[in-house]
N, CA, C and O atoms as a DFTB+ gen file, in Angstrom:
260 C
 N C O
     1  1       0.035       3.254      -2.227
     2  2       0.073       1.941      -2.846
     3  2      -0.151       0.889      -1.758
     4  3       0.453       0.952      -0.688
     5  1      -1.022      -0.073      -2.045
     6  2      -1.343      -1.114      -1.079
     7  2      -0.252      -2.175      -0.988
     8  3       0.507      -2.397      -1.932
     9  1      -0.196      -2.813       0.154
    10  2       0.723      -3.918       0.367
    11  2      -0.087      -5.205       0.241
    12  3      -0.538      -5.757       1.245
    13  1      -0.272      -5.685      -0.996
    14  2      -1.149      -6.810      -1.263
    15  2      -0.396      -8.133      -1.191
    16  3       0.741      -8.251      -1.648
    17  1      -1.068      -9.129      -0.600
    18  2      -0.573     -10.496      -0.542
    19  2      -1.710     -11.420      -0.927
    20  3      -2.876     -11.026      -0.916
    21  1      -1.365     -12.651      -1.268
    22  2      -2.361     -13.610      -1.716
    23  2      -2.229     -14.891      -0.917
    24  3      -1.126     -15.396      -0.706
    25  1      -3.363     -15.410      -0.478
    26  2      -3.395     -16.667       0.255
    27  2      -4.231     -17.654      -0.564
    28  3      -5.433     -17.463      -0.751
    29  1      -3.575     -18.713      -1.048
    30  2      -4.283     -19.677      -1.886
    31  2      -5.305     -20.440      -1.055
    32  3      -4.987     -20.972       0.008
    33  1      -6.538     -20.486      -1.556
    34  2      -7.610     -21.237      -0.916
    35  2      -7.678     -22.654      -1.471
    36  3      -7.830     -23.621      -0.725
    37  1      -7.564     -22.759      -2.781
    38  2      -7.632     -24.078      -3.413
    39  2      -6.945     -24.037      -4.769
    40  3      -6.717     -22.975      -5.349
    41  1      -6.624     -25.238      -5.254
    42  2      -5.974     -25.361      -6.552
    43  2      -6.410     -26.673      -7.190
    44  3      -6.436     -27.715      -6.535
    45  1      -6.749     -26.613      -8.462
    46  2      -7.058     -27.801      -9.250
    47  2      -6.126     -27.780     -10.459
    48  3      -5.368     -26.824     -10.621
    49  1      -6.157     -28.793     -11.305
    50  2      -5.294     -28.758     -12.491
    51  2      -5.590     -27.585     -13.437
    52  3      -4.743     -27.212     -14.248
    53  1      -6.808     -27.000     -13.328
    54  2      -7.184     -25.939     -14.263
    55  2      -7.620     -24.631     -13.614
    56  3      -8.095     -23.730     -14.305
    57  1      -7.465     -24.510     -12.285
    58  2      -7.892     -23.267     -11.642
    59  2      -7.231     -23.093     -10.276
    60  3      -6.688     -24.032      -9.694
    61  1      -7.299     -21.852      -9.790
    62  2      -6.829     -21.500      -8.450
    63  2      -7.756     -20.431      -7.893
    64  3      -8.334     -19.646      -8.644
    65  1      -7.895     -20.406      -6.567
    66  2      -8.643     -19.360      -5.876
    67  2      -7.739     -18.784      -4.801
    68  3      -7.093     -19.527      -4.062
    69  1      -7.691     -17.457      -4.712
    70  2      -6.849     -16.789      -3.728
    71  2      -7.658     -15.735      -2.981
    72  3      -8.471     -15.026      -3.574
    73  1      -7.427     -15.639      -1.674
    74  2      -7.927     -14.521      -0.895
    75  2      -6.918     -13.388      -1.073
    76  3      -5.708     -13.611      -1.018
    77  1      -7.421     -12.173      -1.286
    78  2      -6.557     -11.001      -1.441
    79  2      -6.483     -10.296      -0.097
    80  3      -7.504      -9.924       0.481
    81  1      -5.259     -10.119       0.393
    82  2      -5.029      -9.456       1.672
    83  2      -4.262      -8.153       1.453
    84  3      -3.358      -8.080       0.620
    85  1      -4.636      -7.139       2.208
    86  2      -3.887      -5.881       2.224
    87  2      -3.541      -5.611       3.678
    88  3      -4.422      -5.338       4.493
    89  1      -2.249      -5.690       4.002
    90  2      -1.803      -5.497       5.387
    91  2      -2.601      -6.374       6.350
    92  3      -3.072      -5.890       7.379
    93  1      -2.755      -7.650       6.028
    94  2      -3.420      -8.672       6.848
    95  2      -4.942      -8.542       6.893
    96  3      -5.591      -9.297       7.618
    97  1      -5.529      -7.612       6.143
    98  2      -6.988      -7.473       6.066
    99  2      -7.484      -8.039       4.739
   100  3      -6.910      -7.752       3.688
   101  1      -8.535      -8.832       4.782
   102  2      -9.114      -9.379       3.562
   103  2      -9.817      -8.272       2.793
   104  3     -10.703      -7.607       3.329
   105  1      -9.422      -8.069       1.525
   106  2     -10.039      -7.029       0.704
   107  2     -10.621      -7.586      -0.592
   108  3     -11.191      -6.834      -1.383
   109  1     -10.485      -8.900      -0.820
   110  2     -11.054      -9.446      -2.034
   111  2     -10.711     -10.898      -2.259
   112  3     -10.169     -11.579      -1.388
   113  1     -11.041     -11.352      -3.452
   114  2     -10.805     -12.733      -3.861
   115  2     -10.563     -12.733      -5.362
   116  3     -11.177     -11.963      -6.101
   117  1      -9.663     -13.607      -5.807
   118  2      -9.419     -13.759      -7.234
   119  2      -9.521     -15.242      -7.587
   120  3      -8.932     -16.095      -6.924
   121  1     -10.276     -15.528      -8.637
   122  2     -10.415     -16.875      -9.176
   123  2      -9.730     -16.882     -10.535
   124  3     -10.035     -16.053     -11.393
   125  1      -8.805     -17.816     -10.731
   126  2      -8.036     -17.900     -11.975
   127  2      -8.323     -19.240     -12.635
   128  3      -8.264     -20.286     -11.988
   129  1      -8.632     -19.202     -13.927
   130  2      -8.946     -20.417     -14.683
   131  2      -8.017     -20.498     -15.890
   132  3      -7.873     -19.536     -16.645
   133  1      -7.389     -21.663     -16.058
   134  2      -6.408     -21.870     -17.113
   135  2      -6.994     -22.722     -18.230
   136  3      -7.613     -23.754     -17.968
   137  1      -6.801     -22.292     -19.476
   138  2      -7.101     -23.123     -20.638
   139  2      -5.783     -23.368     -21.357
   140  3      -4.736     -22.906     -20.903
   141  1      -5.820     -24.068     -22.440
   142  2      -4.580     -24.350     -23.161
   143  2      -3.993     -23.097     -23.822
   144  3      -2.800     -23.064     -24.126
   145  1      -4.812     -22.076     -24.044
   146  2      -4.320     -20.884     -24.738
   147  2      -4.531     -19.568     -23.993
   148  3      -3.882     -18.572     -24.314
   149  1      -5.435     -19.545     -22.995
   150  2      -5.809     -18.291     -22.345
   151  2      -5.931     -18.513     -20.835
   152  3      -6.286     -19.602     -20.384
   153  1      -5.635     -17.472     -20.070
   154  2      -5.872     -17.477     -18.630
   155  2      -6.964     -16.443     -18.341
   156  3      -6.851     -15.280     -18.727
   157  1      -8.020     -16.887     -17.656
   158  2      -9.122     -16.007     -17.284
   159  2      -9.059     -15.766     -15.783
   160  3      -8.745     -16.680     -15.020
   161  1      -9.357     -14.538     -15.351
   162  2      -9.382     -14.235     -13.923
   163  2     -10.612     -13.398     -13.606
   164  3     -11.007     -12.520     -14.374
   165  1     -11.204     -13.692     -12.459
   166  2     -12.308     -12.902     -11.934
   167  2     -11.849     -12.328     -10.603
   168  3     -11.459     -13.065      -9.697
   169  1     -11.901     -11.005     -10.494
   170  2     -11.450     -10.312      -9.290
   171  2     -12.642      -9.644      -8.625
   172  3     -13.362      -8.874      -9.261
   173  1     -12.851      -9.934      -7.354
   174  2     -13.882      -9.286      -6.534
   175  2     -13.169      -8.560      -5.404
   176  3     -12.354      -9.153      -4.697
   177  1     -13.476      -7.269      -5.230
   178  2     -12.816      -6.478      -4.180
   179  2     -13.860      -5.749      -3.348
   180  3     -15.001      -5.564      -3.771
   181  1     -13.442      -5.337      -2.149
   182  2     -14.342      -4.580      -1.280
   183  2     -14.529      -3.171      -1.838
   184  3     -13.708      -2.677      -2.612
   185  1     -15.603      -2.551      -1.435
   186  2     -15.909      -1.201      -1.916
   187  2     -14.925      -0.158      -1.414
   188  3     -14.893       0.956      -1.936
   189  1     -14.128      -0.493      -0.421
   190  2     -13.216       0.486       0.167
   191  2     -11.997       0.781      -0.712
   192  3     -11.312       1.779      -0.490
   193  1     -11.714      -0.068      -1.705
   194  2     -10.548       0.163      -2.570
   195  2     -10.862       1.217      -3.626
   196  3     -11.938       1.223      -4.225
   197  1      -9.908       2.098      -3.836
   198  2     -10.053       3.117      -4.872
   199  2      -9.661       2.536      -6.229
   200  3      -9.116       1.435      -6.306
   201  1      -9.939       3.268      -7.274
   202  2      -9.567       2.827      -8.622
   203  2      -8.054       2.653      -8.735
   204  3      -7.585       1.696      -9.350
   205  1      -7.290       3.569      -8.147
   206  2      -5.825       3.457      -8.179
   207  2      -5.343       2.227      -7.417
   208  3      -4.415       1.550      -7.858
   209  1      -5.967       1.932      -6.274
   210  2      -5.584       0.741      -5.506
   211  2      -5.921      -0.543      -6.265
   212  3      -5.172      -1.518      -6.213
   213  1      -7.047      -0.533      -6.965
   214  2      -7.411      -1.707      -7.771
   215  2      -6.389      -1.916      -8.880
   216  3      -6.009      -3.053      -9.160
   217  1      -5.942      -0.843      -9.510
   218  2      -4.919      -0.982     -10.548
   219  2      -3.613      -1.500      -9.966
   220  3      -2.947      -2.332     -10.581
   221  1      -3.239      -1.014      -8.781
   222  2      -2.046      -1.535      -8.095
   223  2      -2.199      -3.020      -7.801
   224  3      -1.251      -3.791      -7.952
   225  1      -3.399      -3.416      -7.379
   226  2      -3.669      -4.826      -7.100
   227  2      -3.530      -5.665      -8.363
   228  3      -2.919      -6.733      -8.332
   229  1      -4.085      -5.199      -9.463
   230  2      -3.972      -5.925     -10.733
   231  2      -2.515      -6.060     -11.151
   232  3      -2.097      -7.124     -11.608
   233  1      -1.740      -4.992     -10.998
   234  2      -0.307      -5.051     -11.328
   235  2       0.409      -6.061     -10.424
   236  3       1.259      -6.816     -10.896
   237  1       0.077      -6.078      -9.138
   238  2       0.691      -7.029      -8.213
   239  2       0.309      -8.455      -8.564
   240  3       1.150      -9.353      -8.524
   241  1      -0.963      -8.674      -8.910
   242  2      -1.406     -10.011      -9.336
   243  2      -0.622     -10.474     -10.553
   244  3      -0.192     -11.625     -10.628
   245  1      -0.441      -9.572     -11.496
   246  2       0.286      -9.900     -12.731
   247  2       1.712     -10.321     -12.426
   248  3       2.245     -11.220     -13.076
   249  1       2.330      -9.686     -11.452
   250  2       3.707     -10.017     -11.094
   251  2       3.825     -11.292     -10.263
   252  3       4.737     -12.090     -10.478
   253  1       2.903     -11.486      -9.313
   254  2       3.050     -12.564      -8.331
   255  2       2.297     -13.847      -8.663
   256  3       2.722     -14.931      -8.261
   257  1       1.199     -13.744      -9.381
   258  2       0.404     -14.949      -9.638
   259  2       0.649     -15.403     -11.032
   260  3       0.079     -16.405     -11.464
């Protein structure tokens, strides 16, 4: 299981961008957009992450962001 952390790059009233870090190494980026009823997210990760690590990352995002 990866040790994922998030570093906010920017924030507006309707969106946020975060760099995804795993043990101090950049492994991706997540862009989050808020509407009045739905939250949309776009996740980009490096090719080195496995499917299980990506699922762990999504679970961590759900808990922390």
